[in-house]
C-alpha positions as CSV (number, residue, x, y, z in Angstrom):
1,M,36.8,-42.8,-50.2
2,L,37.7,-44.9,-47.1
3,H,36.6,-44.8,-43.7
4,P,39.8,-43.4,-41.9
5,D,40.0,-46.3,-39.3
6,M,39.3,-49.2,-41.9
7,K,42.2,-51.4,-42.8
8,S,42.3,-53.0,-46.4
9,V,40.0,-55.9,-45.6
10,T,39.3,-56.6,-49.3
11,R,43.1,-56.9,-50.2
12,A,43.9,-58.9,-47.0
13,Y,41.0,-61.3,-48.2
14,G,42.4,-61.4,-51.6
15,E,45.9,-62.5,-50.4
16,F,44.4,-65.3,-48.2
17,V,42.2,-66.6,-50.8
18,S,45.0,-66.6,-53.4
19,Q,47.6,-68.2,-51.1
20,T,45.8,-70.7,-49.1
21,R,46.5,-74.4,-50.4
22,W,45.9,-77.8,-49.2
23,D,49.0,-77.9,-47.2
24,A,47.9,-74.9,-45.1
25,L,44.8,-76.9,-43.9
26,P,45.3,-78.6,-40.3
27,N,43.8,-82.1,-40.4
28,D,40.8,-81.0,-38.4
29,A,39.9,-78.4,-40.9
30,R,40.2,-80.8,-43.8
31,E,38.3,-83.4,-42.1
32,L,35.2,-81.1,-40.8
33,S,35.3,-79.6,-44.4
34,K,34.9,-82.9,-45.9
35,Q,31.9,-83.7,-43.5
36,A,30.3,-80.4,-44.3
37,I,30.5,-80.8,-48.1
38,A,28.9,-84.4,-48.0
39,D,26.2,-83.3,-45.5
40,C,25.3,-80.2,-47.8
41,I,24.9,-82.7,-50.8
42,G,23.0,-85.1,-49.1
43,G,20.4,-82.5,-47.8
44,A,20.5,-80.9,-51.4
45,I,19.4,-84.3,-53.0
46,A,16.5,-84.5,-50.6
47,G,15.5,-81.1,-52.0
48,F,15.5,-82.1,-55.8
49,T,11.7,-82.6,-55.7
50,E,10.6,-79.4,-54.0
51,P,8.7,-76.6,-55.5
52,P,11.6,-74.3,-55.4
53,T,13.9,-76.6,-57.1
54,I,11.5,-77.4,-59.8
55,A,11.2,-73.7,-60.3
56,A,14.8,-73.3,-60.5
57,L,15.2,-76.2,-62.8
58,S,13.0,-74.4,-65.4
59,V,15.7,-71.9,-66.0
60,A,17.8,-74.8,-67.4
61,E,15.3,-75.7,-70.1
62,G,17.3,-76.0,-73.5
63,E,20.6,-75.1,-71.9
64,E,23.6,-77.3,-72.3
65,G,26.7,-77.8,-70.3
66,T,28.8,-80.4,-68.4
67,V,28.1,-79.5,-64.9
68,P,25.8,-81.9,-63.1
69,V,22.4,-81.1,-61.6
70,W,22.3,-83.1,-58.4
71,G,19.5,-85.6,-58.0
72,C,19.1,-86.4,-61.7
73,E,21.2,-86.8,-64.8
74,R,20.8,-83.6,-66.4
75,R,23.8,-81.5,-67.1
76,T,24.0,-77.7,-67.7
77,N,26.3,-74.8,-67.5
78,E,28.1,-73.9,-64.6
79,R,26.1,-70.7,-63.5
80,T,22.9,-72.4,-63.9
81,A,23.9,-75.6,-62.1
82,A,25.1,-73.4,-59.3
83,L,21.7,-71.8,-59.1
84,I,19.8,-75.0,-59.1
85,N,21.9,-76.8,-56.6
86,G,22.4,-73.8,-54.4
87,T,18.6,-73.6,-54.3
88,M,18.1,-77.3,-53.7
89,A,20.8,-77.2,-50.9
90,H,18.6,-74.8,-49.0
91,A,15.1,-76.1,-50.1
92,H,14.5,-78.1,-46.8
93,D,16.4,-75.9,-44.5
94,I,18.3,-79.4,-43.4
95,D,21.6,-77.7,-44.3
96,D,24.4,-76.6,-41.8
97,T,24.7,-73.4,-39.8
98,N,27.6,-71.3,-38.2
99,E,27.5,-69.1,-35.2
100,S,30.0,-66.4,-36.7
101,M,28.0,-66.2,-40.0
102,R,24.6,-66.5,-38.4
103,G,23.5,-68.1,-41.5
104,H,24.1,-71.3,-43.4
105,P,27.5,-71.3,-44.8
106,S,27.6,-74.5,-47.1
107,A,24.5,-74.2,-48.9
108,P,25.8,-71.3,-51.2
109,V,29.6,-72.5,-51.3
110,V,29.3,-76.0,-51.9
111,P,27.3,-75.8,-55.2
112,A,29.6,-72.8,-56.5
113,I,32.6,-75.0,-55.9
114,F,31.2,-78.1,-57.8
115,A,29.9,-75.8,-60.7
116,A,33.3,-74.4,-61.2
117,A,35.2,-77.7,-60.6
118,P,35.1,-78.6,-64.4
119,R,36.6,-75.4,-65.5
120,A,39.3,-75.4,-62.6
121,K,40.1,-79.1,-63.2
122,A,39.9,-79.5,-59.6
123,D,41.0,-82.7,-57.7
124,G,39.4,-83.5,-54.2
125,K,42.0,-81.7,-52.2
126,A,41.4,-78.6,-54.2
127,I,37.6,-78.6,-53.4
128,I,38.1,-79.3,-49.8
129,T,40.4,-76.2,-49.6
130,A,38.0,-74.1,-51.6
131,Y,35.4,-74.8,-49.2
132,A,37.5,-74.1,-46.1
133,V,38.4,-70.8,-47.7
134,G,35.0,-69.8,-48.7
135,V,33.6,-70.4,-45.3
136,E,36.5,-68.4,-43.6
137,I,35.5,-65.3,-45.7
138,E,31.9,-65.4,-45.0
139,A,32.4,-66.3,-41.3
140,K,35.1,-63.6,-40.6
141,L,32.8,-61.0,-42.3
142,G,30.0,-62.3,-40.0
143,R,31.9,-61.8,-36.9
144,A,32.8,-58.3,-38.0
145,M,29.1,-57.3,-39.0
146,N,27.0,-59.1,-36.9
147,M,24.5,-58.9,-35.0
148,E,23.8,-55.7,-36.6
149,H,23.8,-56.9,-40.2
150,Y,21.4,-59.8,-39.4
151,E,19.1,-57.5,-37.2
152,R,18.5,-55.1,-40.1
153,G,16.9,-57.6,-41.9
154,W,19.4,-59.1,-44.3
155,H,19.6,-62.9,-45.1
156,T,23.2,-63.7,-44.2
157,T,23.2,-66.9,-46.3
158,S,22.6,-64.7,-49.3
159,T,24.8,-61.6,-48.4
160,L,27.7,-63.2,-46.7
161,G,27.1,-66.5,-48.7
162,T,27.8,-64.6,-52.1
163,M,31.3,-63.3,-50.6
164,G,32.0,-66.9,-49.4
165,A,31.1,-68.5,-52.7
166,S,33.2,-65.9,-54.5
167,A,36.1,-66.6,-52.3
168,A,35.6,-70.4,-52.9
169,V,35.5,-70.0,-56.4
170,S,38.4,-67.8,-56.6
171,N,40.6,-70.1,-54.6
172,L,39.5,-73.0,-56.8
173,L,40.6,-71.3,-60.0
174,Q,43.7,-70.0,-58.5
175,L,43.3,-66.3,-59.1
176,D,46.1,-64.2,-57.7
177,A,45.5,-61.7,-55.0
178,D,44.6,-58.8,-57.0
179,T,41.9,-60.7,-59.0
180,S,40.6,-62.4,-55.9
181,A,40.0,-59.1,-54.5
182,I,38.3,-57.7,-57.3
183,A,36.1,-60.9,-57.4
184,L,35.0,-60.2,-53.8
185,S,34.3,-56.3,-55.0
186,I,32.2,-57.8,-57.9
187,A,30.5,-60.1,-55.5
188,A,29.7,-57.4,-52.9
189,S,27.5,-55.6,-55.6
190,M,25.7,-58.9,-56.1
191,A,24.9,-59.5,-52.7
192,C,21.3,-59.4,-51.3
193,G,18.6,-61.3,-49.8
194,L,15.9,-60.3,-47.3
195,R,14.4,-62.0,-44.4
196,A,11.2,-60.8,-45.2
197,N,10.9,-63.8,-47.5
198,F,11.7,-66.4,-44.7
199,G,9.1,-68.9,-44.9
200,T,8.5,-68.7,-48.8
201,M,10.3,-70.4,-51.7
202,T,12.4,-67.4,-52.3
203,K,14.4,-68.0,-49.0
204,P,16.2,-71.3,-50.7
205,L,16.5,-69.2,-53.9
206,H,18.6,-66.8,-52.0
207,S,21.3,-69.4,-51.5
208,G,21.0,-70.3,-55.3
209,L,21.7,-66.9,-56.4
210,A,24.4,-66.5,-53.8
211,A,26.1,-69.7,-55.4
212,Q,25.6,-68.5,-59.0
213,N,27.1,-65.0,-58.3
214,G,29.8,-66.5,-56.4
215,V,30.8,-68.3,-59.7
216,L,30.1,-65.2,-62.1
217,S,32.2,-62.9,-59.8
218,A,35.0,-64.9,-60.0
219,V,34.9,-65.7,-63.6
220,L,34.3,-62.2,-64.4
221,A,37.3,-61.1,-62.4
222,A,39.4,-63.7,-64.1
223,K,38.3,-62.0,-67.5
224,G,39.4,-58.6,-66.4
225,L,36.1,-57.0,-65.3
226,S,37.1,-53.9,-63.1
227,A,35.7,-53.2,-59.7
228,N,37.0,-50.9,-56.6
229,P,39.7,-53.1,-55.0
230,K,38.6,-51.9,-51.4
231,T,34.7,-52.3,-51.8
232,I,34.5,-54.1,-48.5
233,E,35.8,-51.2,-46.4
234,A,35.0,-48.3,-48.8
235,K,32.5,-45.5,-47.9
236,E,29.3,-46.8,-49.4
237,G,30.7,-50.3,-49.6
238,F,29.8,-53.6,-48.1
239,F,30.5,-53.0,-44.4
240,D,28.9,-49.5,-44.6
241,L,25.7,-50.2,-46.4
242,F,24.9,-53.6,-44.8
243,A,25.7,-52.7,-41.1
244,G,27.1,-49.2,-40.8
245,F,30.9,-48.4,-40.2
246,E,29.9,-47.4,-36.7
247,N,28.7,-51.1,-36.1
248,I,31.9,-53.0,-37.5
249,A,34.3,-54.7,-35.6
250,V,37.0,-54.4,-38.2
251,E,39.6,-56.4,-36.2
252,K,37.2,-59.4,-36.0
253,A,37.2,-59.5,-39.9
254,L,41.2,-59.9,-39.9
255,V,42.5,-61.4,-36.6
256,G,42.6,-65.2,-36.6
257,L,42.2,-65.3,-40.3
258,G,42.8,-69.1,-40.9
259,E,44.2,-69.4,-37.4
260,P,42.0,-71.4,-36.7
261,F,39.8,-71.9,-39.5
262,D,36.2,-71.2,-38.7
263,V,35.1,-74.7,-39.8
264,V,37.0,-75.8,-36.7
265,S,36.2,-72.9,-34.2
266,P,33.4,-72.2,-33.5
267,G,32.6,-74.9,-36.2
268,I,30.0,-76.2,-38.4
269,I,26.5,-76.9,-36.9
270,F,24.9,-79.8,-38.5
271,K,21.1,-80.1,-38.4
272,L,18.9,-82.9,-37.7
273,Y,15.6,-81.1,-38.3
274,P,14.2,-79.3,-41.5
275,T,13.5,-76.4,-39.8
276,C,15.0,-73.1,-38.7
277,S,18.0,-73.7,-36.4
278,L,16.6,-71.6,-33.7
279,T,14.0,-74.5,-32.9
280,H,16.6,-77.2,-32.6
281,H,17.5,-77.2,-29.0
282,V,13.8,-76.9,-28.1
283,L,12.9,-79.9,-30.3
284,D,15.8,-82.1,-28.8
285,V,14.4,-81.5,-25.3
286,V,10.7,-82.1,-26.4
287,L,11.3,-85.2,-28.3
288,E,13.8,-86.7,-26.0
289,G,11.2,-86.0,-23.1
290,I,8.6,-87.8,-25.2
291,R,10.8,-90.9,-26.0
292,S,11.8,-91.0,-22.1
293,G,8.1,-90.8,-21.0
294,D,8.9,-87.7,-19.1
295,I,6.5,-85.8,-21.4
296,V,3.1,-87.5,-22.2
297,P,1.6,-85.5,-25.0
298,A,-2.0,-86.7,-24.3
299,K,-1.7,-85.7,-20.5
300,M,-0.1,-82.2,-21.2
301,S,-1.9,-79.2,-19.9
302,R,0.8,-76.6,-20.5
303,L,4.3,-76.2,-22.1
304,N,6.4,-73.2,-21.3
305,C,9.2,-72.5,-23.6
306,G,11.7,-69.7,-22.8
307,I,13.9,-68.6,-25.8
308,G,16.2,-65.9,-27.2
309,Y,15.0,-62.7,-28.5
310,R,16.1,-63.5,-32.1
311,C,13.3,-66.1,-32.3
312,E,10.7,-63.0,-32.2
313,N,11.7,-62.0,-35.8
314,T,13.2,-65.1,-37.2
315,L,10.3,-67.2,-36.3
316,P,7.3,-64.8,-37.3
317,Y,4.6,-67.6,-38.0
318,H,2.7,-68.0,-34.9
319,N,0.0,-69.6,-36.9
320,A,1.5,-71.2,-39.9
321,E,-0.5,-72.0,-42.8
322,T,1.8,-73.7,-45.1
323,G,4.7,-76.2,-44.6
324,L,7.3,-73.6,-45.5
325,E,5.9,-71.2,-42.8
326,G,5.9,-74.1,-40.4
327,K,9.7,-74.3,-40.6
328,F,9.8,-70.9,-39.1
329,S,7.1,-71.3,-36.5
330,M,8.1,-72.4,-33.0
331,E,4.5,-73.1,-32.3
332,Y,4.1,-75.5,-35.2
333,C,7.5,-77.2,-34.6
334,I,6.5,-77.8,-30.9
335,A,3.1,-79.0,-31.9
336,A,4.5,-81.3,-34.5
337,A,6.7,-82.9,-32.1
338,L,3.9,-83.5,-29.6
339,Q,1.4,-84.6,-32.2
340,Y,3.5,-86.6,-34.6
341,G,6.5,-87.6,-32.2
342,Q,8.9,-86.6,-35.0
343,V,10.0,-83.8,-36.9
344,T,10.9,-84.7,-40.5
345,F,10.4,-83.7,-44.1
346,A,6.9,-85.3,-43.9
347,E,5.7,-83.0,-41.3
348,F,6.0,-80.0,-43.2
349,S,3.1,-80.6,-45.9
350,D,0.4,-78.0,-46.0
351,D,-2.0,-80.8,-44.6
352,K,0.1,-81.5,-41.6
353,V,0.3,-77.9,-40.7
354,N,-3.3,-77.3,-41.0
355,N,-4.3,-80.5,-39.1
356,P,-6.9,-79.4,-36.5
357,E,-5.3,-81.7,-33.7
358,I,-2.2,-79.3,-34.2
359,R,-4.0,-76.2,-33.9
360,A,-5.8,-77.7,-30.6
361,L,-2.4,-77.8,-29.2
362,Y,-1.5,-74.0,-29.7
363,P,-3.5,-72.8,-26.9
364,K,-1.5,-74.9,-24.5
365,L,2.1,-73.3,-25.5
366,N,3.3,-70.5,-23.7
367,I,6.3,-69.4,-25.7
368,Y,8.2,-66.3,-24.4
369,V,11.8,-64.6,-24.4
370,H,13.6,-65.5,-21.4
371,D,14.7,-62.7,-19.3
372,D,18.3,-63.7,-19.7
373,L,18.1,-63.7,-23.4
374,R,16.8,-60.3,-24.3
375,E,20.3,-58.7,-25.0
376,R,22.6,-59.2,-28.1
377,D,25.2,-60.5,-26.2
378,S,23.0,-63.6,-25.2
379,V,23.3,-65.0,-28.6
380,F,26.5,-66.3,-27.7
381,N,25.3,-68.4,-24.9
382,D,21.7,-68.7,-25.5
383,F,19.5,-71.8,-24.6
384,A,16.1,-73.3,-24.4
385,D,14.3,-73.5,-21.0
386,I,11.5,-75.9,-21.3
387,E,8.8,-76.8,-18.7
388,V,5.9,-79.4,-19.2
389,V,3.0,-79.3,-16.8
390,H,0.8,-82.4,-17.0
391,E,-3.0,-82.6,-16.1
392,D,-2.1,-84.5,-12.9
393,G,0.3,-81.7,-11.7
394,R,3.5,-83.6,-12.9
395,T,6.2,-81.3,-14.2
396,F,9.2,-81.9,-16.5
397,K,12.0,-79.2,-16.7
398,R,15.2,-78.9,-18.6
399,R,17.4,-76.3,-19.9
400,L,19.5,-77.0,-23.2
401,Y,22.0,-74.8,-24.5
402,K,23.5,-76.7,-27.7
403,P,21.4,-79.1,-29.8
404,K,22.8,-82.2,-31.3
405,G,25.0,-81.3,-34.2
406,H,26.7,-78.6,-32.4
407,P,30.4,-78.9,-32.4
408,T,30.1,-79.3,-28.6
409,N,27.6,-82.2,-29.2
410,P,28.6,-83.3,-32.6
411,L,27.6,-85.8,-35.2
412,S,29.8,-88.7,-35.9
413,W,30.7,-89.8,-39.6
414,Q,28.2,-92.6,-39.0
415,E,25.5,-90.4,-37.8
416,L,26.2,-88.2,-40.8
417,E,25.9,-91.1,-43.0
418,Q,22.6,-92.0,-41.7
419,K,21.3,-88.7,-42.4
420,F,22.7,-88.6,-45.9
421,V,20.9,-91.7,-46.6
422,T,17.6,-90.4,-45.0
423,C,17.7,-87.5,-47.2
424,A,19.2,-89.0,-50.5
425,S,17.9,-92.4,-51.0
426,P,14.3,-91.6,-51.5
427,V,15.2,-89.6,-54.4
428,I,18.1,-91.4,-56.2
429,G,17.8,-94.9,-54.5
430,G,19.9,-96.8,-51.9
431,A,22.6,-97.9,-54.5
432,E,23.3,-94.5,-56.0
433,T,23.3,-92.9,-52.5
434,A,25.8,-95.4,-51.2
435,T,28.0,-94.9,-54.2
436,I,27.9,-90.9,-53.9
437,W,28.4,-91.2,-50.2
438,A,31.6,-93.3,-50.6
439,K,32.9,-90.8,-53.1
440,L,32.4,-88.1,-50.7
441,R,33.8,-89.6,-47.8
442,G,36.8,-90.2,-49.6
443,L,37.0,-86.8,-51.5
444,D,40.5,-86.0,-50.5
445,G,41.8,-89.0,-52.6
446,L,39.8,-88.3,-55.7
447,T,41.6,-86.9,-58.8
448,A,40.2,-84.1,-61.0
449,D,38.7,-86.7,-63.5
450,E,37.1,-88.6,-60.4
451,V,35.5,-85.6,-59.2
452,L,33.7,-85.1,-62.5
453,E,32.3,-88.8,-61.9
454,I,31.0,-88.3,-58.6
455,F,27.3,-87.7,-59.7
456,K,27.5,-89.9,-62.7
457,K,24.9,-92.7,-62.4
458,S,26.0,-96.1,-62.0
459,Q,25.5,-98.4,-65.0
């Protein structure tokens, strides 16, 4: 049974997924997709040594395959590789975000694509195309379903990410429209991810499961597994159960599909800090204030921080006790910036979070929901209002709407390379990092055989 006012979204997506090829991508969509793929892989390699990745790696014990596990020389089967690399990609929370999806678009999609690349015999152009298609589906679903979907407690990186990963792999495997629609319908039954698990190792696992299920749904559809071809819009289907028919803006799911691609507008938001993205404009202001001398932490008596209503639920750890909780604590992120003068991977150890000097800063922090940012519509133009009062009465005030890395304040290729080196070189060394970066920078020129060699260790 369908909702009477619902168009066949599943079918429209199946057609889009099956018909979109490299020639359909504008140059800006190609370039931005290539940037996002490279950035995702660099952040993932940084997560290779993290506990969630180590746990996921244990799944591969005794398994054989041809798909690389990033950050090492191990190879495994495609589903396990998607699980491990997808978990790794979100382990540090340094992976990109997107305003339509209200989540992390690349962490589920990129690992799924590379896991399926050997099966598809995909060249670099096909990989870039599949990425743009996968992000388009998860983002357009986000436009139709949010903020209701997100505020019901679903982790969109996992729910919408599963759909995006399925679409990307279906495109890569060149499935026809009917089969691509079935793949999405299978993926819809696999989608989950609870925000209650934010601040734990299960949050990055959400991304790994989405990547794995994206591969599995497309492969099963290709093998003939049946599903309701209208699952997205069906009664008791994806829209209905994840947001409720009454909260769906179905036209936003379909209007502008690929025109422009979501990787172009509103675009991909690249992250400079391994923390929840809702902390980033705050951190930009505080760290820049420290660097300029306008904020002197040792002489600060009060810091007032006005932020959006979403922070109340998304950043629940007001007295973080672990590094993972610290990533979802506005109090800790600000205190870390003040105490350590930086917010990098190193600041998210349990020892750093529990530093008594950090806890001594908490009473000086006044974090509140700004009066102009209490309603849902404010998410489209939210900001951070920072006021720092020093002991001598001197004050510093600044309002920032978009952090560095947002499409309106973008990272250049050179800045993305610097981030890639920072992320990957401690794990695989400078030489390997430079080699992989060069290959990803030129991804659109790689043959299918060269794609398979991207992660092969140089001799």
